[in-house]
C-alpha positions in Angstrom: 27.1 45.1 42.2 26.5 41.4 43.1 24.4 39.4 40.6 21.1 37.9 41.7 20.6 34.2 42.0 19.3 32.8 38.6 16.7 30.7 40.2 15.4 33.7 42.2 15.3 35.8 39.0 12.9 33.2 37.4 11.1 32.5 40.6 11.6 28.8 40.5 13.1 26.1 42.8 16.6 24.8 42.2 15.2 21.5 41.1 12.9 23.0 38.5 12.3 21.1 35.3 13.0 22.5 31.9 9.2 23.0 31.3 9.0 24.9 34.6 11.9 27.1 33.6 10.3 27.8 30.2 7.0 28.6 31.7 8.6 31.0 34.2 10.7 32.7 31.5 7.7 33.1 29.2 5.8 34.9 31.9 8.6 37.3 32.7 9.4 37.9 29.0 5.8 38.7 28.2 5.7 41.2 31.2 9.0 43.0 30.6 9.6 42.8 26.8 10.9 46.2 25.6 8.2 46.4 22.9 5.6 46.3 25.6 7.5 48.7 27.9 8.9 51.4 25.6 11.5 53.8 27.2 11.3 51.8 30.4 14.9 51.0 31.4 14.0 49.0 34.5 11.8 46.7 32.4 14.5 46.3 29.8 17.1 45.3 32.5 14.7 42.7 34.0 14.0 41.3 30.5 17.8 40.9 29.9 18.2 39.4 33.4 15.5 36.8 32.8 16.9 36.0 29.4 20.3 35.3 30.7 19.0 33.2 33.6 16.9 31.1 31.2 19.8 30.6 28.7 22.1 29.3 31.4 19.7 27.1 33.3 18.4 25.3 30.2 21.9 24.3 29.2 22.8 21.1 31.2 26.5 21.9 31.3 26.0 25.6 32.3 23.4 24.7 34.9 25.7 22.1 36.5 28.6 24.6 36.5 26.4 27.3 38.0 25.0 25.0 40.7 28.6 24.1 41.7 30.4 27.3 41.3 27.8 30.0 41.1 28.2 32.9 38.6 31.9 32.3 38.3 31.1 28.9 36.8 29.4 30.4 33.8 31.6 33.4 33.3 33.0 33.2 29.7 36.2 34.9 30.9 36.7 32.1 33.3 36.2 29.4 30.6 32.9 28.2 32.0 29.8 27.1 30.2 29.1 26.0 26.6 26.7 26.7 23.8 24.6 23.6 23.8 21.6 25.3 25.4 21.0 28.1 22.9 18.5 26.2 20.7 16.3 25.6 23.7 16.5 29.3 24.5 15.7 30.3 20.9 12.7 28.0 20.8 11.2 29.5 23.9 12.0 33.0 22.7 10.4 32.2 19.4 7.2 31.2 21.1 7.2 34.4 23.2 8.0 36.5 20.2 5.0 35.0 18.5 2.7 35.6 21.5 3.7 39.3 21.6 3.4 40.1 17.9 0.7 37.7 16.9 2.8 35.4 14.8 2.8 31.6 14.8 5.9 29.5 15.4 7.6 27.8 18.2 9.0 24.3 18.6 7.8 21.6 16.3 7.8 23.6 13.1 4.0 23.9 13.0 2.6 26.2 10.3 0.8 29.4 10.9 -3.0 28.9 11.3 -5.1 32.0 11.4 -8.7 32.7 11.9 -10.3 34.5 8.9 -10.9 38.2 9.0 -14.3 39.5 10.0 -16.4 41.3 7.4 -18.8 44.3 7.8 -21.8 44.9 5.6 -23.7 48.2 5.8 -27.4 47.6 5.5 -29.8 50.5 5.0 -33.4 50.0 6.2 -36.5 52.2 6.7 -37.8 53.4 10.0 -40.9 51.2 9.5 -38.7 48.1 9.0 -36.7 48.9 12.1 -39.9 49.3 14.1 -41.6 46.2 12.9 -38.7 43.9 12.0 -38.0 42.6 8.5 -36.1 40.0 6.5 -33.6 41.2 3.9 -31.6 39.4 1.3 -28.0 40.6 0.9 -25.2 39.6 -1.4 -21.7 39.4 0.0 -18.4 38.4 -1.6 -17.3 34.9 -0.6 -14.3 32.6 -1.4 -15.3 29.2 -2.5 -13.5 26.1 -3.7 -12.2 26.3 -7.3 -14.2 24.0 -9.5 -11.2 23.5 -11.8 -8.6 22.3 -9.3 -11.0 21.3 -6.6 -9.2 23.4 -4.0 -5.6 22.1 -4.6 -4.5 25.2 -6.4 -2.5 23.1 -8.9 -3.2 22.8 -12.6 -5.3 19.7 -13.4 -2.9 16.7 -13.9 -0.3 18.2 -11.5 0.1 18.2 -7.7 1.5 20.6 -5.1 5.0 19.8 -3.9 6.7 20.0 -0.5 8.4 23.4 0.0 12.1 22.9 -0.4 12.9 26.0 1.8 11.2 24.8 5.0 10.8 21.1 4.2 7.0 21.3 4.6 7.2 22.8 8.1 5.8 26.2 7.0 8.5 27.9 9.1 12.2 28.6 9.0 14.7 29.5 11.6 16.4 32.9 11.2 19.7 33.6 12.9 20.1 37.3 13.8 23.3 37.7 15.7 22.8 36.3 19.2 19.1 35.5 18.6 17.6 32.6 16.6 13.9 32.9 16.0 11.3 31.1 13.9 9.2 32.9 11.3 6.8 32.0 8.5 8.5 30.6 5.5 8.8 33.3 2.8 8.6 30.7 0.0 5.4 29.0 0.9 3.9 31.6 3.3 3.4 29.0 6.0 1.5 26.4 3.9 4.5 24.0 3.7 4.0 23.4 0.0 4.5 25.1 -3.3 2.6 24.9 -6.6 4.9 24.6 -9.6 2.1 24.9 -12.1 -0.8 27.0 -10.7 -4.4 26.5 -11.7 -5.3 29.1 -14.4 -8.8 29.5 -12.9 -7.8 30.5 -9.4 -4.1 31.4 -9.9 -3.0 28.8 -7.4 -5.2 30.0 -4.5 -7.5 27.0 -4.6 -10.4 29.4 -4.1 -12.3 31.8 -6.2 -14.4 34.9 -5.3 -18.1 34.6 -5.8 -21.2 36.4 -4.6 -23.1 34.7 -1.8 -26.7 35.3 -1.0 -27.6 35.5 2.7 -30.9 36.0 4.5 -30.7 38.6 7.3 -33.5 38.7 9.9 -33.9 42.1 11.4 -35.4 42.1 14.9 -38.2 44.6 15.7 -36.9 47.6 17.5 -33.3 47.6 16.2 -31.6 51.0 16.3 -29.2 52.8 14.1 -25.6 51.6 14.4 -26.5 48.2 15.9 -24.8 45.2 14.4 -26.1 41.7 13.6 -23.5 38.9 13.8 -23.5 36.0 11.4 -20.9 33.5 12.6 -18.7 31.8 10.0 -19.7 34.1 7.1 -16.5 36.2 7.1 -13.3 35.5 5.2 -12.0 31.9 5.2 -9.2 31.0 7.6 -5.6 30.5 6.6 -4.0 27.0 6.7 -7.2 25.4 8.0 -8.1 28.1 10.5 -11.7 28.9 11.2 -13.6 31.5 9.1 -14.3 35.0 10.5 -17.7 36.4 11.1 -19.9 38.8 9.2 -21.3 41.8 11.0 -24.3 43.5 9.4 -24.4 47.1 10.6 -27.8 48.8 10.5 -28.3 52.3 9.1 -31.8 53.7 9.3 -32.8 55.9 6.4 -34.0 59.4 7.4 -37.8 59.5 7.7 -39.8 62.4 6.2 -42.1 62.7 9.2 -40.5 61.1 12.3 -37.2 61.6 14.1 -36.1 58.7 16.4 -34.6 59.2 19.9 -34.0 55.8 21.4 -37.4 54.1 21.6 -39.3 57.4 21.4 -40.4 59.1 18.2 -40.8 62.9 17.6 -42.7 64.8 15.0 -43.7 68.4 14.3 -47.3 69.1 13.7 -48.3 72.6 12.3 -51.6 74.0 13.5 -53.5 77.1 12.5 -53.5 80.3 14.5 -57.3 79.8 15.0 -56.9 76.2 16.3 -54.2 77.3 18.7 -56.3 80.1 20.1 -59.7 78.4 20.2 -58.7 74.7 20.5 -59.9 71.8 18.4 -59.1 68.3 17.3 -56.4 67.4 14.8 -55.3 64.2 13.1 -51.7 63.1 13.4 -49.8 60.2 11.8 -48.3 57.3 13.8 -46.4 54.2 12.6 -49.6 52.3 13.2 -51.9 54.7 11.3 -53.7 58.0 12.1 -54.6 59.1 15.5 -56.5 62.1 16.9 -55.4 64.5 19.6 -57.4 67.4 21.2 -55.7 70.8 21.2 -56.9 72.8 24.2 -57.6 76.5 23.8 -54.8 79.0 24.0 -52.1 76.4 23.1 -48.7 78.0 22.6 -46.3 77.1 19.8 -43.8 74.3 20.6 -46.2 72.7 23.1 -45.5 68.9 23.3 -48.2 66.3 23.4 -47.2 62.7 24.4 -48.9 59.7 23.0 -47.9 56.8 25.2 -47.0 53.5 23.5 -46.9 55.0 20.0 -43.1 54.9 19.7 -40.9 51.9 18.9 -40.7 48.7 21.0 -37.4 48.1 22.6 -35.4 45.5 20.8 -34.6 43.7 24.1 -37.4 44.3 26.5 -40.2 44.8 24.0 -41.5 47.8 26.0 -42.9 50.5 23.7 -41.6 54.0 23.6 -43.8 57.2 23.1 -44.7 59.5 20.3 -43.9 63.2 21.1 -45.9 65.6 19.0 -44.5 69.2 18.8 -47.2 71.6 17.7 -46.0 74.6 15.7 -48.4 77.5 15.3 -48.3 78.5 11.7 -48.4 82.1 10.7 -50.9 82.6 7.9 -49.5 83.7 4.5 -50.9 85.3 1.3 -53.6 87.1 3.2 -56.5 88.9 1.4 -57.3 92.5 2.2 -60.3 91.4 4.2 -58.1 89.1 6.3 -55.6 91.8 6.9 -58.3 94.2 7.9 -59.7 91.7 10.4 -56.3 91.0 11.9 -55.6 94.7 12.3 -58.9 95.1 14.1 -58.0 92.1 16.3 -54.6 93.5 17.1 -56.1 96.8 18.2 -58.5 95.0 20.5 -55.7 92.7 21.9 -53.3 95.6 22.4 -55.8 97.6 24.4 -55.6 94.9 27.1 -52.1 93.4 26.4 -51.7 92.2 30.0 -54.7 89.9 29.6 -54.4 88.8 26.0 -50.6 88.6 25.5 -49.2 87.9 29.0 -45.9 86.6 27.8 -45.2 89.5 25.5 -46.2 92.0 28.1 -44.0 90.4 30.8 -41.1 90.3 28.4 -41.5 94.0 27.6 -41.5 94.8 31.3 -38.2 92.9 31.7 -36.7 94.9 28.8 -37.7 98.2 30.3 -36.2 97.2 33.6 -33.0 96.2 31.9 -32.5 99.5 30.2 -33.5 101.5 33.2 -30.7 100.0 35.3 
């Protein structure tokens, strides 16, 4: 099968500069790299095709031979081409390899500079603190400059030295068969220097771990699982990179009375059999203090009463939620003989006219009878 034109493969004009070739190849390599397209034979072939085109066109001798004679001019069996363009290909591939896998590297021997890792702190607060807002003081581990070596990592009276393996570049070139890629220097780990006599206080790190105090302002209305970001309070960066961030994750302690559902609050309120039957007024708790609600006569168990605006204010809009009071009719316990006698008398009266006094139970029994009769 006839080979495609190399310029067409990279999608560039025949007078394209080396920078344009590199840019075009990087784009194709990022798209078709086998690690990004596992088990995709078509992508693998396109990656190899783009690599071969870039290797040839960035070599001045090979490019001239290709422009004059086509593919025959760079056929090794025909004696065409040379090897002078491989370093340029390797540099570009090293850059792409770093883009794909997150490493540093590339042309110029620059050291790896990484942003510090983010940290997470789990902060437990009360429901009242979540509703009203609060200020909390937390202590987090932090890396600070060593007082003994003043951040150099070297024993007092000595100095760090240039890494002999990478010559201070922080990276080395590794030849692996056909490929030549750059990677972090294994001797200095990308810093470009070594410390012959490390500081005894920090072990050569130049930093020591200490506890740092931080004030955290909790906004009113914050909900369980929300996170507060504190920029720059994460782990320090590597080789001069910026520090990470600290995320304070909120965990609201279980409340003995209220359960939260978004901005609404729910609570159960037990009432007596008499109050449920005859009605009355009861006092209920809220986050702002006590409140009274009127129970109408003949209230059934699990009836829900809504107190508007007695929930939690939304952390963004400030609109308040509601308080939902679920009344539970409590069955009396530890009855005296007189109380039992009165209840039996009451039951006899109620049963004599069940359709009127116990409509739900009477209706349910009718449904049961119909079920068994079918």
